[in-house]
SESEBA-451933 format. One record per atom (N, C-alpha, C): residue in three letters; x, z, y. Coordinates in steps of 0.05 Angstrom, whole numbers, plus 5000, padded with zeros to 4 digits. Each point is the difference from the previous one (the first is absolute). Layout:
// residues N
ALAXZY...
// end
This chain:
// residues 334
MET893792004501MET500350074972MET497350054987ARG499649914975ARG497550044986ARG500550174975ALA498050164994ALA500250174976ALA497949924980ILE500749974975ILE498249934978ILE500250214979ALA497850144995ALA499950194978ALA500049854974VAL501750074981VAL500249874974VAL499650214979LYS497550034991LYS499350204980LYS499349884973ASP499249755000ASP499449864974ASP500649715003VAL499949854978VAL500949724999VAL498449825018SER497550085007SER498449835017SER501149985028GLN501850185008GLN501150015027GLN502749855002VAL501049914978VAL502649865000VAL499649735015ALA497849864996ALA499649755013ALA499750045030GLU498850215009GLU499850055028GLU502750055013ALA501750154985ALA502750055010ALA501549735003ARG499849834980ARG501349745001ARG499049835024ARG497349995003ARG498949845022ARG500950105027THR500150265003THR500850125026THR502949935006ALA501750024980ALA502949945004ALA500349705008VAL498649824987VAL500249725006VAL499049945029LEU497850135008LEU499049975027LEU502150085020VAL501350234996VAL502150095018VAL502349805000ALA500849904977ALA502249814998ALA499449745016LYS497649904997LYS499349765015LYS499750055029ALA499150245008ALA499850075028ALA502650005014VAL502250064986VAL502750005013VAL501449734997GLY498649804988GLY501049734999GLY501349924974PHE499750164979PHE501149924974PHE498649764989GLY501549824987GLY498849774986GLY499150084973GLU499049804985GLU498850064974GLU501950134980GLU502549894999GLU501950114981GLU500750295006ASP500650065026ASP500750275007ASP497650194996ALA497649915008ALA497650164996ALA499550054970GLY500749804984GLY499750034971GLY501850234989ARG502450025010ARG501750224992ARG498950275008VAL498950015024VAL498750255009VAL497750074981ALA498449804992ALA497850044982ALA500950114973ILE502149894989ILE501150104975ILE500850295001VAL501450075021VAL501050285003VAL497750195005ALA498249925018ALA497750185006ALA498450054974THR499649804984THR498650044974THR501550194982GLU502649974998GLU501650184983GLU499950295010LEU500350035027LEU500050265011LEU497350144995ALA497849855005ALA497450124996ALA499450074971THR500949824982THR499650054971THR501650244992ASN502550035010ASN501650244993ASN498850265010LEU498649985023LEU498750245011LEU498050114980ILE498649824986ILE498050094980ILE501450084974LYS501849834990LYS501350054974LYS501750254999HIS501550045022HIS502050214999HIS499550235019GLY498449955021GLY499650215020GLY497350135000GLY498249914982GLY497350114999GLY498449925024GLY500749785013GLY498749915025GLY501650085024GLY499649865022GLY501450065024GLY499149835023GLU501949935017GLU499349855024GLU502249795006LEU499149765008LEU501949795008LEU499649955030LEU502250035015LEU500049955028LEU501449735005VAL498849835016VAL501049735006VAL500149955030GLY502249915010GLY500249945028GLY502349805006SER500349945025SER502349835009SER502150185012TYR502449895003TYR502150155013TYR501749805017SER501450115020SER501849855016SER502250195010ASP502449964990ASP502250185008ASP502649844999ARG502350145001ARG502649875001ARG500649844975THR498550054978THR500449854975THR498449744999GLY498149975019GLY498449765000GLY497050075002ASN498349814992ASN497150035001ASN498949944972GLY497850134993GLY498849944975GLY497750184992VAL499750044974VAL497850164989VAL501150234984GLU498850235002GLU500850234984GLU497650114985CYS500550084975CYS498050134983CYS501150274992LEU498450215000LEU500850274993LEU498050114980ALA500950044975ALA498350114979ALA500550294998LEU497950165001LEU500350295000LEU498250134979ASP501150174983ASP498350154981ASP501150284996LYS498550174987LYS500850274995LYS500350054970GLY500849794986GLY500450014971GLY502650144992PRO501049944976PRO502350144989PRO502749925011GLY500149795016GLY502549905010GLY501349814980ILE502449905007ILE501449814983ILE502650114990GLY501550145017GLY502650104991GLY502149795002ASP500449844980ASP502049794999ASP498849735007PHE500049935026PHE498749755008PHE501649764990GLU502650024999GLU501649774990GLU499349924972ALA499750214983ALA499249944972ALA497149894999ALA498350115016ALA497249915000ALA499749725011SER502049915015SER499949735012SER500949784980ARG501350084978ARG500949804981ARG497649904984ASP499849744996ASP497949884985ASP500050114971GLY497750074991GLY499850114973GLY499750304999TYR500650135023TYR499850295001TYR497150075007SER498850184984SER497250075006SER499550294989THR498450145015THR499050264991THR497050004996ALA498849765003ALA497149994998ALA499149794980GLY501849924982GLY499249814979GLY499649715010SER501049945024SER499749735011SER502649854994GLN500249755011GLN502349834995GLN502550105016GLY499550175019GLY502350125015GLY501449805019SER498449825013SER501249815018SER499250055029GLY498350205005GLY498950045027GLY502050065021LEU501750214997LEU501950075020LEU502249785003GLY500749874978GLY501849785002GLY498949775017ALA497549944996ALA498749795016ALA499950085030ILE499550255005ILE500050105028ILE502749955013ALA502150084986ALA502749965011ALA500849715004ARG499249834981ARG500849715002ARG498549865022ASN497750085007ASN498349865019ASN500050115028SER501750205005SER500050125027SER502950005011HIS500250055026HIS502650005013HIS501250285002GLN498350204998GLN501050285002GLN498150184985VAL501150184984VAL498550204986VAL501350275003ASP498450205007ASP501150285001ASP497950184986VAL501150194985VAL498250164983VAL500750305003PHE498050165001PHE500350294998PHE498150104979ALA501050084977ALA498250064977ALA501250224982PRO500650235011PRO501150224983PRO498050084979MET501050084977MET498250074978MET498250235009GLY497449974995GLY498050215006GLY499150005029SER500949815016SER499350015029SER498849755011GLY498849834982GLY498849755010GLY502049785005THR498949775006THR501749765005THR499349875026ALA502049925015ALA499749855024ALA501849764999ILE498949765001ILE501649754998ILE499549835025LEU502149955015LEU499849825023LEU501249734993VAL498549795006VAL500949734995VAL499749845026ARG502149855007ARG499949835024ARG500649714993PHE498749825015PHE500249714996PHE500749875027ARG501749804998ARG500449815022ARG499349724990GLU500149815018GLU499549724992GLU502549914984GLY499549834980GLY502149894984GLY500450164974ARG501349874981ARG500450124974ARG502050245002PRO499550214986PRO502050224999PRO502649914987VAL502250105010VAL502649944988VAL500950234983PRO500349964973PRO500850224983PRO502750125008GLY500050275001GLY502550145007GLY500550045029LEU498449875018LEU500350035028LEU498750255009VAL501550195013VAL499050255008VAL499249995030SER497650065006SER499050005028SER501150245014SER500549975026SER500950235016SER497750205004MET500750255004MET498050215003MET498850005028PRO497449975003PRO498850025027PRO500350285011ARG499850025026ARG500350265014ARG497350125006VAL497849874995VAL497450115007VAL498049904979GLY498150174993GLY497849944982GLY497650165008ALA497649914993ALA497650145009ALA497649954981ILE498350195000ILE497349984989ILE498150025023ASN498249815003ASN498050005022ASN497449904989LEU498250194995LEU497549934986LEU497550125014PRO497949845001PRO497550115011PRO498650194982LYS498250165011LYS498350174984LYS498449824981THR499550104976THR498449844980THR497349925013GLY499449754998GLY497549905011GLY500349875027GLU502350035013GLU500449885026GLU501749754997ASP499549805018ASP501549754999ASP502550015016VAL500250175020VAL502350025017VAL501150284999CYS502650035005CYS501250265000CYS500250105029GLY499250255004GLY500150125027GLY502750115007ASP501949994982ASP502850075005ASP501649755005ALA502250035014ALA501949785004ALA502850125005TRP502049834995TRP502850105004TRP501749765008SER502350065012SER501949805008SER502850125002ARG502049834997ARG502850085002ARG501549785016VAL501750095019VAL501749815015VAL502850125000THR502049824998THR502850095000THR501149985028HIS502150165005HIS501449995025HIS503050034994ALA501750015021ALA502949994996ALA501150234983ARG498750245001ARG501050234986ARG498350094976GLY497749864995GLY498350084978GLY497349865002TYR497950155000TYR497349885000TYR497950205011LYS497849895008LYS497650165007LYS497849944981LEU498350214995LEU497949984980LEU497550135011VAL497749884994VAL497550125009VAL497949994978VAL498450214997VAL497650004983VAL497750085017ALA497949845001ALA497550075015ALA497750024981ASP498550215003ASP497650064983ASP497650005018GLY498649785002GLY497649995016GLY497950204991LEU498750135019LEU498050214993LEU497849894982GLY499650134977GLY498049904981GLY501249784983HIS498349804995HIS500949774984HIS498349765007GLY500849774989GLY498549765006GLY501049855025THR498349825010THR500949815021THR500850155026TYR498450205008TYR500750135025TYR502650164998ALA500550124977ALA502550144996ALA502349805001ALA499649764988ALA502149795000ALA500549905028ASP497949985017ASP500449925028ASP501850195014ALA499750264995ALA501750205014ALA502949994990SER500449984974SER502749994990SER501449745008GLN498649785001GLN501349755008GLN500750005030ALA498350145016ALA500650035028ALA502650165004ALA500450204983ALA502450165001ALA502549834993LEU499749834980LEU502249824992LEU500849815022ARG498049905015ARG500649825022ARG501750145021VAL499350255006VAL501650155019VAL502850054989PHE500250064975PHE502650054987PHE501849755003GLN498949774996GLN501649755003GLN500849965029ASP498250055019ASP500649965028ASP502050205011GLU499950254989GLU501650225011GLU502350084980LYS500849834982LYS501850074979LYS502850095010ALA500649945025ALA502650095012ALA499850285011SER497650115002SER499650265011SER500450234980ALA500150245009ALA500350244983ALA497350064987PRO499950134976PRO497550064986PRO497950135018GLY500850205016GLY498150145017GLY498749815020GLN501649835012GLN499049815019GLN498149804987ILE500749924976ILE498249814985ILE497350134995LEU500150264992LEU497450144995LEU498450025026GLN501350065022GLN498550015025GLN498649745007LYS501449784996LYS498949745005LYS497649944981MET500450084975MET497849974980MET497550165009HIS500550245010HIS497850175008HIS498249875021LEU501349865018LEU498449855021LEU498749754987ALA501449864983ALA498949754989ALA497750044981LEU500050234987LEU498050054979LEU497450145011ARG499850045026ARG497750135011ARG497449854993PRO500049735001PRO497449864993PRO499450014970THR501850094984THR499650014971THR499150284991ARG499550034974ARG499350264990ARG502450194997GLY502549895005GLY502350175000GLY501450004972ALA502450125000ALA501550004975ALA502050244999ALA500850074976ALA502350174996ALA502449824996ILE502250065015ILE502349825000ILE502650154999SER501949904985SER502750115000SER501949775006VAL502150065016VAL502049815007VAL502750134996ALA501849864985ALA502650104994ALA502149805009ASP502150095013ASP502349845007ASP502450104983VAL500949844981VAL502150084982VAL502649885010ASP501850185009ASP502649925010ASP502150044979ILE500949794987ILE501950034978ILE502750085010GLU500849905023GLU502750075011GLU500250295008ARG497950115011ARG500050285009ARG499050194978HIS499149894978HIS498950174978HIS497850185009GLN498049875013GLN497750165010GLN497549845001VAL497750144997VAL497449895003VAL498750135024THR499049835019THR498350105022THR497149944993PHE498450214998PHE497349974990PHE497950115019ALA497849865003ALA497750095016ALA497549934985GLY498250194997GLY497549954986GLY497650155012ILE497749884998ILE497550125008ILE498049964978GLY498850224991GLY498049994979GLY501150054972ASN498249964981ASN500750074972ASN501549784986VAL502549965009VAL501849804988VAL502650144993ALA501149934977ALA502350154990ALA502549835002GLY502250135008GLY502649885000GLY502050184986VAL501649884982VAL501750164982VAL502849864999ILE502150165001ILE502749914994ILE500850114973VAL500749824982VAL501050084973VAL502949944998ASN501750205000ASN502949974999ASN500949924972GLN502449914998GLN501049904974GLN500350234980ASP500250255009ASP500150224981ASP497250104992GLY498049865009GLY497250064992GLY498650195020SER501550125018SER498750185020SER498249845018VAL497950145009VAL497949875016VAL499750145027ARG499749845021ARG499550115027ARG497349885010GLN498150175004GLN497449915012GLN500349975030MET499049785010MET500049965029MET497450085012VAL500150105025VAL497750135013VAL498349805015SER497450014995SER498049855015SER498050195013HIS499449955026HIS498150175014HIS497149924994ASN498250195004ASN497149954996ASN499049805022GLY497949864993GLY498849825019GLY499249734989THR499049835017THR499349734993THR500949815022VAL501849824993VAL501149825020VAL497749825010GLY499849995027GLY497849855012GLY497850195010HIS500050254992HIS497850185008HIS501150275008VAL501250154982VAL501050275006VAL502950014990ALA501850015019ALA502850034994ALA501250185021LYS499750274996LYS500850195021LYS503050005003ARG501449944979ARG502950025001ARG501449794984VAL501649845012VAL501749804986VAL502850115002GLN501250054977GLN502650134999GLN501849864979GLU502549955008GLU501949894981GLU501650224987PHE500549964974PHE501850194985PHE502349834989ILE502450125000ILE502349874990ILE501050144974TYR500449844979TYR500850114974TYR502649864992GLN502050164992GLN502549894991GLN499949964970PHE501549804991PHE500249954971PHE502849924993ALA500650014974ALA502649914990ALA499649784979GLY502049834997GLY499749794980GLY497949805007GLU498649904980GLU498049795003GLU497350114989PRO498550145016PRO497550124990PRO497749804998LEU497950094987LEU497549865001LEU498350125023ILE498849825015ILE498150085021ILE497349924990ILE498150194997ILE497449934989ILE497950095021LEU498349815008LEU497750055017LEU497549934984CYS497950175003CYS497549944985CYS497650105016SER497849884995SER497450085012SER498950234983ASP497750115009ASP498950234986ASP498449924975GLY500149744993GLY498949924975GLY501750094977LEU502450095006LEU501850114980LEU500250305003ALA499750154978ALA500350295001ALA502950075007THR500550245010THR502650075010THR501650184981ASN499050054976ASN501350194982ASN501949874980TRP501149775008TRP501849864982TRP502950085006ASN501749974980ASN502850065002ASN501649814982LEU501849845012LEU501549804984LEU501850134979ARG500650265004ARG501750134980ARG498650024973ALA497449975000ALA498450004974ALA500349734986TYR501349805013TYR500349744988TYR503049925000PRO501650114983PRO502949955000PRO500649704998GLY501649915018GLY500849715001GLY498249825016LEU497650095007LEU498149835015LEU501049935027ALA501450185013ALA501049955028ALA501949775002PHE501149914977PHE501949785000PHE498749734992ARG497450004996ARG498749764992ARG499149845025HIS498749774995HIS499049835021HIS498150165018PRO500149975026PRO498250155018PRO497149964993THR499149764993THR497249964993THR499350154975LEU501850024981LEU499550154975LEU499750295006ILE501650115018ILE499850285008ILE497250055013ALA499349825018ALA497450035013ALA497749984980GLY500349834980GLY497949974980GLY499750244982VAL502250134992VAL499850244984VAL498650225015LEU500850045026LEU498750205016LEU497049945003TYR499349755005TYR497249935002TYR498550064974ARG501249924977ARG498750054974ARG499350294996ASP501950185007ASP499750284993ASP498850175021PHE499949905026PHE499150185021PHE498049875019THR498949774994THR497949895017THR497550184999ARG498850045023ARG497650165001ARG497549864989GLY500249735001GLY497849844989GLY497549985016ARG500050105024ARG497649995017ARG500549895028ASP502249875004ASP500749905026ASP502049764997ASP500549865022ASP502249815000ASP502650164994VAL501949864989VAL502650134995VAL502349825006THR502050115013THR502449855006THR502450184994VAL501949894986VAL502650144994VAL502249805006VAL501750075019VAL502349825007VAL502650154994VAL501749874984VAL502550114993VAL502349825010THR501950125014THR502249845011THR502750134993ARG502049844998ARG502850094998ARG501449915025GLY502050155009GLY501349945025GLY501949764998GLU499949845021GLU501949795003GLU499949905029ALA502349995013ALA500149895027ALA499649694999ALA499049895022ALA499449725001ALA502549834998
// end
């Protein structure tokens, strides 16, 4: 995923170019890439007109809904309130022609918005190959993530992965020590172990990672096994990585991670089991995200697209001095 600061009109072109590069990298042809360019331009322009500037995140995705490109526009402006009204051509609060949000909706396959009055705007847009079909509602993905390198770095030292099994899924977030290439080497080594040992329990996976990461600079890692049938999460973590269960009533359960660095110092690997009811959100994040957030401060956000949830948390709580990863999942058995 790439982040483009959009503070003035000179940065709109950069946002458009970046979006087109991502589209072509995933195999989009000229027509599909052109739609991505239109929407990226509108999103970036709206960040300036209505949000007082903000940030456009662009990346690829691959999940049960398919493969494609996603753009996430984030600002801390006044919000929108009535998005449906704002999407109608001719509606404007900035003296423009009022066709921007309508163009976004017409040229994309999925749009999700969180923009309460006075609390900023977050707009997620997704594209697949082929023309969008008006009125066709895309199914809701079960996982979404923000994964960004520290400003000035070309690679992200964090990594994450999710695999399904018969009763649910396993999830991992690895935060390589520091940032840059060597941090990425450590986190990618952790993901290789995760794929090889995905049938094992979280504690066993961490033990295997501890051995495999010895030649690297090490990492902070959390592993969660979400069992939908048994309504429980088995969690094991080493280092400054956060795991949170957000229940449907808004209550939050923090999961415990022990001190240490996987690959170097891990005095104790311990699994903890947490029960849940209903269909909670499971959120894992690296220490690039501050820990003082609470979804109860964002009424309705917990029911939005997982990537949109991750984006709002990133917007409001990124530390801004490290790689950052936020992974949001909803429960579903394979």
